[in-house]
N, C-alpha and C positions, 0 to 999 in steps of 0.2 A: 521640531518639524516631522512630520510622519508621512506616510503614503496614503493616497485615496485607493481603497481596496474594494473590490466587488467580489462577493461569493455567490456564484451561480449554482442554484440547487440548494438554496439556503434552508429550506424546509425539510431536507432528508437528513438521514442519520449522519452521513458523512459531512454534508454541509454545516450542520450545526456543530459538529465536533470541530470543523476548522475554525469557526469563530471562537469556541471555547480555548482552542490551543494557541490561536493568535493572542488572545488575552494572557493566557498561561505564560507564553515565552516573551511577553513583553514586546512584540514585534511592533515597530512604530507606525501607528495608524492616525493619520489626520481625520479621515473620514472613511465610513464603513457603509456599504451597501449591501443589502441582502435582496438577492435577485432571484426570481422564480417565475413560473408559467403564469399566464393571465389568469387562470382559475385560482392562483394563490396570491394574486394581488391583494395587499392589504393584511394578509396574515401576519401575526406578530411572531418575532423571534427575539431571543436574548442575545446580547453582545456586552459582556461585563454586566455593568449596573444599568446598562441601557436596553430600551426595548426598541426594536426596530420593525418598521412595517415593510414588508416584501413589495419590491418594485417590479414592474412587468418586464420581462427579458426583451420582448419585442419592441418596446417603446424606449428603453433606457439608452443613454448616449455614453458609449464606452469610451469615447475619447476624453471624457472628463476624469478618468481614472488611470493609475499606474500599473496596477496589478489586478488580475482577475483570476481566482481560484474557481475552477470549473469542475462541478460534480453533480452533473444533471443526466449522465448516461451518454452512451456513445453516440446515439442519433443526434442529440442536442450538440455535442461537441463536433460532430461532422459538418452540421449546418452553420455553426456559429464561431468556432475557435479561430479559423483563418480570417473570417471577417472582423472579428474583434482584434486580432493581432495587426491588422492592416489599420485599424483605427488608432494604434499607438501603444496600448498597454501590453505587457508581458502576460500571456496566458498559461497558467499551470493546470494542465488538464489531467483529471483523475481517471478518465476512460482509456479504453484500449484504442481509440480511434487513431492516434499519431504515434504510437509507441515504436513502430517499426519504420516509420518515415526517416529516411536517411538524413533529411534535413532538420529533423526535431530531435534534440537531445533527450534521452531517457535517463534520468538521474536519481540515484539514492546518494545524498551528499557524503555519507561515510565511505562509499565505494568508489564513486568516478566523478569527483566535484569538477575536475578539468574540462569535462564535457559541457559545462555552463557556457564555454566560449561560443558554442553553437547557437545559443538562445536567440541571437539577433537574427537568424536566417528566416524564420517564419514568425518571430516573437511568440512561440509556443515551446513550452517544456513540458515532456510527458512525465507523468508519475506512473511507476510500474504496478503491475498486479500486486494484490496484497501478499499472496504466497511467495511471490518472487522476491519481493521487498526484504522479507525477514531472512529468507534464505541466502541472499547474496551479501547481506551484512555479516552473516556467519561464515560464509564461504570464502569471501574475498581475501581476508587475512591469512587463512590457511593456504590458499592457492598462491599467495605472494611467497609464502614461505617454502611451499613443497608443491609444485604444480599439480593441480587436480586433472586427472586424465578421464575418469568416469564417475558419475554421480548418479545415485539411485534415491529418489524421494518418494515417500508416501505422505499425503497431507491429511489432516483431519481438521477440516475448515468449519467454522461456526456458521450459524444460519445467519448472523448479521450480516456477512459477506452477500447475501441475497436481498439486503434491505430490511426496512420495516416489516414488509409482508413476510419475510422469512421468519422474523422473530415472533410475529404474531401467530404464524401458523405452528410453531414448536409449542407456544404457550397454549393455544386453543385446543391443540390435539392432546396435550398432556392432561388438561382438564377434562377433555371429553373421555379420554382412556379410563381415568379415574372415576368419572361419573357415568360411564356406560353411555357416553354421547356419540355424536358423529365425528369420527376421526379422519373423513374422506380427505385425501391430499387436494390442494389447491394451487399452491405455489410451487411445491416440489413433486416430482413424477411419482414418488411413493412416500408412504407414512415416514416422517422424520423422527416423531417422538419415540423413544425408546428404540431406535433403529440407526443404521448408518446406510448411506447411499453412496456407491461408487460411481458417481456420475454428477459432473458439474459441467455446464456449458451445453455444447452440442457435439455429437459425434462427427469425426472425420472420416475419410475412406480408409484410413490406415488403423482405425480401431480406437485411436487415442481421441480425447475430447479436445475442443480449442482451448479450455482451460489449462489442460496439461501442456498444450504446445505453447502457450504463452510463457510458461515458466522457462523452457529451454530457450526460446527465441529471445526472451528478455534477458536471460542470464548470459547468453552469447553476446549480445549488444553491449552489456555493460561490463562484462569481465573478459571473456575469451572465447571466441568462436571454435575452438579446437576442442572444449570440454564435451565429452558424450554425455549426455542427460536423458534419463528416463523417469517418467513421472506417473504416479497414480493419485488423482484427486478424490477425496472423499469428503462428503457432507456428512457432519456429526450433529448430535442433538445438545449442542453448546450454545449458549447465547452470544458470547463473545470471546474472541481469541482463537487464532489459528496455531495448530501444532504441526510439526513435520518430524518424521523420522528420516534421518539422512545417512547415506553410507557412501563414503568417498574412497577411490582408489587413486593415491598420488604416485608421483614418479619417483619418490624415494621414501625410505621408511620414516614416519612421524609417530612418536610415542604419545600416548594419551596425556601425560604430564607436559610434554612439549606443547601440545595442542592447547591445553589449558592455559599455559602461560601466554602463548599467542594471542588467544582470545581475550584474556584479562586485560591486555593492553589495547585491544581494539576499540576503535570509537564505536559507541552504540550498543555494546555487547556487555551483558553481565553473566558471568559463569556462576552457576548454582550446582554444584556437583559433588555430592558426599554419598558414600555408600551406606546410607541410612534410610530408614522407612519413608522420610519426607525430605530427602536430600536431592530434590529436583523440582521443577517448576511445572505447574499446570496451568490451562487456560484461566482458571479462577484467580490463581496468584497474579497473572500477568494483565488482568483487565484493568484498564484505567493508567497503566505504566506506559512509559516512553520506550524502555529498552527492548532489545532482542536478547531473549534469555537462552542459555545453552547449557544443557545437562546431559547426564548419562554418556559422558565421553569414554570411548572404549575401542580397543582393536577390533577389527573384523578379521578373523583368521582365516576365512574362506577365500580371501584375495591376497595378492601380494601387495603391501604397504596400504592396507585397508583400514579405515577408521569409521566408526559409527558414532552418531550423537543425534540428540532431541533439541528441537528449537521451538520455542513458543514466543508469541508476540500478540498484542492487541492489534487486531486487523483493522479496527477503525482509527487507530492511531498510527502506529508506524507503518501499517499496511496502507493507509490512505491519507487521513487528515494531517497527521503529525509530518509524514514526510514531504507533503505539499507545502507546508508552512516552513519547513527547513529548507526547502527549494528557494522560498521566497527569501529567507535569511542569507542564503548562498548568493542570490542575485544581488542584494544589498551589500553584502560583505566584498564582492567581487567588483562592484561598481557598474554592473550592468544596469542597474537602476539607481537613481538617487532621489531622494526626497524633494530636493528642489526643482528637478527638471523631469521626473518620470524617467521614461525609457531613453537610454543612449546606447550607441552601438559600441562594440568591442573590437579591436584589431586582434585577428587571429594569429 
């Protein structure tokens, strides 16, 4: 017996990846529905060895399913997630719409699984920002061992974080530059091929972007609001895989070897860290993988109790689709949902 599942945004990069990962992880599915906007009704998408035709979001009866994986953007989530939750199923929302709602748990299962107890509040669980997800998987076990006081992060975010249009723009600009064609930016504010752009999202009055603010707000909600965090988010000409250079100041000394041992035991983390020319992980290495990889672990001698390291993960997987499916597994394992009856409430 399995769950009745709907994926909203089934024609997008993350929606397709969600269905792939549901199949890979053998999440028990009795019936899968691919949901999209009216203009995509009838478009075919793959689920395992089956081909599904997309159903219209506005016409679909969500009371007939147990779990909804939502990956259609913030405006769609704001318009639909609460309505869907009131119809009965649990909504796992990949947008930023409900991440900071105090009645909606924001969950990375390796980091704060106990927050699943709040899932009944609105029948919505929020999936974090892609860059936050991999950061907290690496940071939480270290924070548990030696409290993190201050964290400095520089991200190197792939174009797939901006969707198919971002991937197409990198591809088309690269071809255009080699062929002396038109490389005029359309999706990004500046040329992305053979370039980096220190701007993702939109600027706030304090000079940071909302993408950068998401990382500290979400880290505070999931780990510890007392951590001081400063972030610079950069778009780089990589198709899939986000990287992060992280420096942490702890409240006690922590040696690189101790950090390696802690991280080797941490769920969801793989440490690849050798002093060799290929003893680290790059986005190409991480593409298609589930793990959060940590490399280049070393002391930061410029601050007391400082440690620096390099974090890489597939942003379409752990940063989005994989984490959403792992949340569904957590809901199943903790009994928030059951295959026989769908949603049921938990006592807090």
